[in-house]
C-alpha positions in Angstrom: 12.5 1.1 -11.4 14.2 4.6 -9.7 16.6 4.6 -6.5 15.7 5.9 -3.3 17.7 8.9 -2.1 18.6 8.4 1.1 14.7 8.1 2.9 13.6 10.4 0.3 11.8 9.4 -3.3 12.0 5.7 -4.7 9.3 4.4 -8.1 8.4 1.1 -8.6 5.9 0.1 -11.3 4.9 -3.6 -10.8 1.8 -4.8 -13.3 0.3 -8.8 -14.2 1.4 -9.4 -17.9 -1.9 -11.6 -18.8 -3.0 -7.9 -18.5 -1.0 -5.6 -19.4 2.3 -5.3 -21.4 4.9 -3.2 -21.4 6.2 -1.6 -24.7 8.3 1.3 -23.6 9.8 2.8 -19.8 11.1 6.2 -19.5 12.1 7.8 -15.7 14.4 11.0 -13.5 14.6 11.2 -10.3 10.5 12.5 -9.5 9.0 10.1 -12.3 8.7 6.9 -13.5 6.9 5.8 -16.6 5.6 2.7 -17.9 4.0 2.8 -21.4 2.1 -0.4 -22.5 -1.3 -1.7 -23.8 -4.0 -3.7 -22.1 -4.0 -7.7 -23.1 -7.6 -7.8 -23.5 -8.0 -5.6 -26.2 -5.0 -3.6 -26.8 -6.3 0.1 -25.6 -2.4 1.8 -25.4 -2.0 2.7 -21.4 0.4 4.7 -19.7 1.3 5.0 -15.9 2.8 8.1 -14.5 4.6 7.0 -10.4 5.6 10.8 -9.4 7.2 11.9 -6.2 7.6 15.3 -6.4 9.7 17.7 -5.3 9.3 20.1 -2.5 10.7 23.1 -3.9 8.1 25.7 -5.5 10.1 26.4 -8.7 11.3 23.1 -9.0 7.9 21.5 -8.9 6.5 23.9 -11.5 9.5 23.0 -13.6 8.0 19.4 -13.3 4.8 20.3 -14.2 5.6 21.6 -17.4 7.7 18.2 -18.2 4.9 16.1 -17.0 2.1 17.8 -19.6 4.7 17.2 -22.1 4.9 14.0 -22.0 0.7 13.4 -21.5 0.2 15.9 -24.4 2.9 14.2 -26.3 1.8 10.5 -26.3 -1.2 8.6 -27.4 -2.9 6.2 -25.0 -5.1 6.8 -21.8 -3.2 7.8 -18.6 -3.3 7.4 -15.1 -0.7 10.3 -12.9 -0.6 8.3 -8.9 2.4 9.5 -6.5 2.8 11.9 -4.1 2.6 15.5 -6.0 4.0 17.5 -2.3 0.7 19.8 -2.9 -2.6 19.8 -2.3 -5.0 21.8 -4.2 -7.1 23.5 -1.9 -7.3 24.7 1.9 -9.6 22.0 3.0 -6.6 19.5 2.3 -4.1 20.6 5.2 -5.0 20.8 8.4 -1.9 22.3 11.2 0.3 23.1 8.3 0.4 26.0 5.8 -0.9 26.1 2.6 0.8 27.7 0.0 -1.8 29.7 -2.3 0.9 29.5 -5.3 2.0 26.3 -5.0 -1.5 24.9 -5.7 -2.6 27.6 -7.9 0.1 25.3 -9.8 -0.5 22.2 -9.1 -4.5 22.8 -10.2 -3.5 24.1 -13.6 -1.4 21.4 -14.8 -4.2 19.4 -13.5 -6.4 21.1 -16.2 -4.2 21.9 -18.4 -3.2 17.9 -18.3 -6.9 17.0 -19.1 -6.9 14.7 -15.5 -9.8 13.6 -13.4 -9.7 12.5 -9.9 -12.1 10.2 -8.1 -13.6 10.6 -5.0 -11.8 9.3 -2.2 -13.3 7.0 -0.2 -12.2 5.9 3.3 -10.5 9.4 4.9 -9.4 12.9 4.5 -5.6 12.7 4.3 -3.3 10.6 2.7 -0.5 11.9 5.7 1.1 13.0 8.0 4.0 14.1 10.1 4.5 14.5 14.2 6.8 17.2 15.0 7.0 18.0 18.9 4.1 16.6 19.7 2.5 18.5 16.8 0.4 16.4 14.4 0.2 17.8 10.8 -2.2 16.4 8.3 -2.4 16.6 4.2 -3.5 15.2 1.3 -0.8 15.0 -1.2 -0.7 11.2 -2.4 -3.4 11.0 -5.2 -4.4 9.0 -8.4 -5.2 11.4 -11.4 -6.3 9.8 -15.1 -7.5 11.5 -18.3 -11.0 11.8 -19.3 -11.3 8.7 -21.4 -9.9 6.9 -18.7 -12.5 8.4 -16.6 -15.5 7.5 -19.2 -14.6 3.8 -19.3 -14.4 3.0 -15.7 -17.0 5.8 -14.7 -17.8 3.8 -11.4 -14.2 2.8 -10.3 -14.1 2.8 -6.5 -10.1 5.0 -5.1 -10.2 4.2 -1.6 -7.1 4.5 0.9 -6.4 1.8 3.3 -4.5 1.8 7.1 -1.0 3.6 7.1 0.2 1.0 9.5 4.0 2.0 9.9 4.4 4.0 7.4 3.5 8.2 7.7 1.6 7.9 3.2 -2.0 6.0 3.5 -1.8 3.2 0.0 -4.6 4.2 -2.2 -6.5 1.6 -3.8 -7.9 1.8 -7.4 -10.2 -0.5 -8.3 -12.0 -1.4 -11.7 -14.0 -4.6 -10.7 -14.6 -6.9 -8.3 -12.7 -9.8 -8.3 -13.6 -13.2 -6.5 -10.6 -15.7 -6.8 -12.8 -18.6 -4.6 -11.1 -20.6 -1.3 -7.9 -19.8 -0.4 -5.1 -22.4 -1.1 -3.3 -24.1 2.5 0.2 -21.9 2.8 3.0 -22.6 4.7 4.5 -19.0 6.6 7.8 -19.3 7.9 6.9 -17.0 10.5 5.0 -19.6 12.4 8.4 -21.6 13.4 8.9 -18.2 15.5 5.6 -18.2 17.0 5.2 -21.0 19.9 4.0 -24.2 20.1 4.3 -24.1 16.7 6.9 -27.0 16.3 5.8 -29.2 19.1 2.2 -29.2 17.6 3.7 -29.9 13.7 5.9 -32.6 15.5 3.3 -34.3 17.4 0.7 -34.3 14.4 3.7 -36.0 12.6 4.6 -39.1 14.7 0.7 -39.6 15.7 -0.2 -40.3 12.3 0.1 -43.6 12.0 -0.7 -45.4 8.3 0.5 -48.3 6.2 1.2 -48.2 2.9 3.2 -47.0 -0.2 5.7 -44.7 0.6 4.2 -41.8 -1.7 1.3 -42.4 0.4 2.4 -42.2 3.6 4.2 -39.5 3.4 0.8 -37.3 1.3 -1.4 -38.9 4.9 0.8 -37.6 7.6 1.4 -34.2 5.5 -2.8 -33.9 5.3 -2.7 -35.2 9.3 0.4 -32.0 10.3 -2.0 -29.7 7.8 -5.9 -30.2 9.7 -2.9 -29.6 13.4 -1.7 -26.3 12.0 -4.7 -25.1 11.1 -6.5 -25.6 14.3 -3.3 -24.7 15.8 -2.6 -21.0 13.7 -6.9 -20.3 14.7 -6.2 -19.8 18.7 -2.5 -18.7 18.5 -3.9 -15.9 16.0 -7.2 -15.1 18.4 -4.5 -15.2 21.1 -1.9 -12.5 19.3 -4.2 -11.0 17.3 -6.5 -9.9 20.9 -4.0 -6.9 21.4 -2.9 -6.1 17.9 -6.3 -5.4 17.2 -7.0 -2.9 20.2 -3.5 -1.1 19.0 -5.0 -0.6 16.1 -8.6 0.4 16.7 -7.2 2.9 18.6 -4.6 4.6 16.3 -7.4 4.7 13.4 -10.0 6.4 16.3 -7.6 9.0 17.0 -6.6 9.7 13.7 -10.1 9.9 12.5 -10.2 11.9 16.2 -7.6 14.3 13.9 -9.4 15.0 10.9 -11.8 16.9 13.0 -9.8 18.7 15.3 -6.6 19.1 17.1 -5.9 16.2 19.4 -5.3 17.1 23.2 -2.3 16.2 25.4 -3.1 12.9 26.9 -4.4 12.1 23.3 -1.5 12.4 21.4 0.9 10.1 24.3 -1.4 8.1 23.6 -1.8 7.6 19.6 2.2 7.8 20.1 2.1 4.9 22.7 -0.1 2.6 20.6 2.1 2.9 17.6 4.7 2.0 19.9 2.7 -1.4 21.1 1.4 -1.9 17.8 5.3 -2.1 16.1 6.7 -4.3 18.8 4.4 -6.4 17.5 4.7 -6.9 14.2 8.4 -6.5 14.6 9.7 -9.9 14.7 7.4 -11.1 11.3 8.1 -8.1 10.2 12.4 -9.3 10.5 11.5 -12.9 9.3 9.3 -11.8 6.6 13.0 -9.3 5.3 15.1 -12.3 6.1 12.8 -14.8 3.7 13.2 -12.3 1.3 16.9 -12.7 1.0 16.6 -16.1 1.1 13.2 -17.3 -1.0 12.7 -16.9 -4.7 8.9 -17.0 -3.8 7.7 -16.4 -0.3 4.0 -15.1 1.3 4.3 -12.7 4.4 2.0 -12.3 7.1 1.3 -8.5 7.3 
């Protein structure tokens, strides 16, 4: 990982050791390189996570450094992150297009022999609001080398909902995975929701069973599990309706943003929906953060 500087930067690479084995790593304030091999067949793979600076000259120097690293290292490449640059005028809306910056970026992509999958889901990956003026741009992307592209030509790159962030998460899918039925899981955040503790206490008390202590506790926990499932199906439907309405309205307005500027009343609705959505989930976020600090293993609800 690379630490953030205030609210800027900060990079982290994570992987499944059953799929990818790390050999080496390299970094500075603008990139994080993790090199290793695929466990399946031993193919070398380099993952380069980028956070480019705003300054045009600093970006040009970074492209030169990254190009030298890519050209001087064997193996396949995935180069992804926030490049703070677009490739053409269509990738910006309501903001100034810098032709020099775009030319430098395109030259880097060509000279490093990188390819780009078509992004599904949205046209832009970043949104900024200044005095009601909404600026959209595609500054986040995933680039791969030609060998990677040839090996997975049907890979799918998709943008996911932004939710709290001003950047859009990107998901590159190489294979479809089906892990079967999900196990029952307990979320500590449920204890903060109305009626949860009462349901657990009642289910445990009402379950009358005799036998060995291990049989008794196992049976009682099964009763509690079924009661929680019934309670959760009702609770999530009730509190999820308002949350879903907010999210749908936000996504609808952000889709409109890509085609035209929002009217003043539409901007107001968009901002109010974001405030309402954030207020609804803020409790879960606080609980999630607290769990991160107190538990070595956890699941979160958002």
